[in-house]
Each structure stands twice: as C-alpha cells, then as structure tokens.
C-alpha positions in Angstrom: 0.1 0.1 0.3 3.0 2.5 0.9 4.7 1.4 -2.6 1.8 2.7 -4.6 0.8 5.9 -2.2 4.6 7.3 -3.5 3.6 6.5 -7.0 0.2 8.1 -7.1 2.4 11.4 -4.9 4.6 11.0 -8.0 2.0 10.9 -10.7 0.4 13.6 -9.1 3.2 16.1 -8.8 4.3 15.0 -12.4 0.8 15.9 -13.6 0.3 18.4 -11.9 3.1 20.6 -11.2 6.5 19.3 -13.5 5.9 20.9 -17.0 6.3 18.5 -19.7 6.4 15.3 -17.5 2.9 14.6 -18.1 4.2 11.1 -20.4 6.0 9.5 -17.2 3.0 10.1 -14.9 1.3 7.5 -17.3 4.0 5.5 -17.0 3.4 5.5 -13.2 -0.3 5.2 -13.5 0.0 2.1 -15.8 1.9 0.1 -13.6 -0.2 1.2 -10.7 -3.1 -1.0 -12.3 -0.7 -3.5 -12.9 -0.4 -3.7 -9.4 -3.5 -3.3 -7.6 -6.4 -4.9 -10.0 -8.9 -3.4 -8.0 -7.3 0.3 -8.0 -7.6 1.1 -4.3 -6.4 4.8 -5.5 -8.2 5.3 -8.8 -5.3 5.5 -10.7 -7.8 4.7 -13.7 -8.7 8.7 -12.6 -6.4 9.8 -13.1 -3.9 7.8 -16.6 -8.0 9.1 -17.8 -7.1 13.1 -17.1 -3.6 12.4 -18.8 -5.0 11.2 -21.5 -7.7 13.5 -21.8 -5.2 16.4 -21.0 -2.3 15.1 -23.7 -5.3 14.9 -26.5 -5.1 10.9 -26.0 -8.9 9.9 -27.3 -8.0 6.6 -28.2 -6.2 5.2 -25.3 -8.8 7.4 -23.1 -12.0 5.5 -25.2 -10.0 2.1 -24.7 -9.4 3.0 -21.0 -13.9 3.9 -20.5 -14.6 0.9 -22.4 -12.1 -1.8 -20.6 -13.8 -0.3 -16.8 -17.0 0.5 -17.9 -19.8 -2.4 -17.5 -21.2 -3.4 -21.1 -25.1 -2.5 -21.3 -26.9 -5.3 -21.2 -30.6 -7.0 -19.7 -28.2 -8.9 -16.6 -26.9 -6.3 -15.9 -29.4 -3.0 -16.2 -31.6 -5.6 -13.2 -28.7 -3.6 -11.0 -30.6 -2.2 -7.8 -29.9 1.1 -8.1 -29.6 2.0 -4.6 -26.9 -0.4 -4.8 -24.8 1.4 -7.0 -25.8 4.8 -5.2 -23.5 3.0 -2.2 -20.3 1.8 -4.5 -20.0 2.8 -8.0 -17.0 0.1 -8.5 -18.5 -3.4 -8.9 -18.0 -7.0 -10.6 -20.1 -8.0 -14.2 -21.2 -10.9 -12.6 -20.5 -12.5 -8.7 -18.2 -15.2 -10.3 -15.3 -13.1 -11.7 -14.9 -10.5 -9.3 -10.8 -9.7 -10.4 -13.2 -7.2 -13.1 -13.7 -4.0 -11.9 -16.6 -1.9 -13.4 -17.0 1.4 -13.3 -19.9 2.9 -13.1 -19.5 6.9 -12.1 -20.4 9.7 -13.5 -16.2 10.8 -14.2 -16.4 8.0 -16.7 -19.8 8.7 -18.0 -18.7 12.7 -18.6 -15.5 12.1 -20.0 -16.9 10.2 -23.1 -19.4 12.4 -23.7 -16.6 15.5 -23.7 -14.9 12.9 -26.1 -17.6 12.2 -28.8 -18.2 15.9 -28.1 -15.1 16.9 -28.7 -14.8 14.3 -32.0 -17.8 15.2 -33.1 -17.1 18.8 -33.1 -13.9 18.7 -35.2 -16.2 16.6 -37.4 -13.5 12.8 -36.6 -14.8 9.3 -37.3 -17.4 9.2 -34.2 -18.5 5.3 -35.3 -17.4 3.8 -31.8 -19.7 6.7 -29.9 -21.9 5.0 -27.6 
C-alpha cells in the first residue's frame, strides 16, 4: 500500500506540477493499475485525466471501455440504490477480478470525448 501511495503522489506531482512530465505520470498510473487490480487509489481516473489533457482520445476510449460495464439485460437490473452506494461493481459475482466503474467521471469523459470528436468532424462510429 505504501508503495502505491508513493507512486500515486509522484504521478500526480508529475502531471500537475512538472512541466512536460505527463507521459511519465501516465507510465506510473499504468504500473499502479498492474500492481493493484482493484485500483484502490483510483489510478484509472488519473490516467484518464492524463489522456484527456494530452488529447489521446483513442487511449481514453480504451480505458473507459475497459472499466465500464456494457449495457446488457443482466446488469441493467442491478439495484439502483446499490449503485449509488458503491460505484465499483463486478460484471458478475463469479468474476470479482473485473473492476467496473459506473461513476459519473467516466460517463462525463466519454460524452466529452465524443462531443469534441463530433465538433472536429472526426469519425464517431464508436460513439456510445
């Protein structure tokens, strides 16, 4: 845990304070996700912010897709109050290693990416 916290602080400092060190911060956040599959320190959100700040829409979309539950008949029946209490759930009870982020951060970021892509006239065939 202490290593992850130090990595988190270093990544945040590199991204926010050190000019031109965002790529180094992205490397740190990716390593954090490999070391902590449950992502207790929300490295995915910081990595997403780095991607957006660098204009890396494709990587941001991939990250969002990796941590967002697909809309299916099996997971639309999840209790709404349960989702409000805990934005992290697994796709099903048998695969607890799959982390799903239903937070507004990812939903807002996806909408922002698609809006900017549409405004720039980019191919939005992947838009959700």
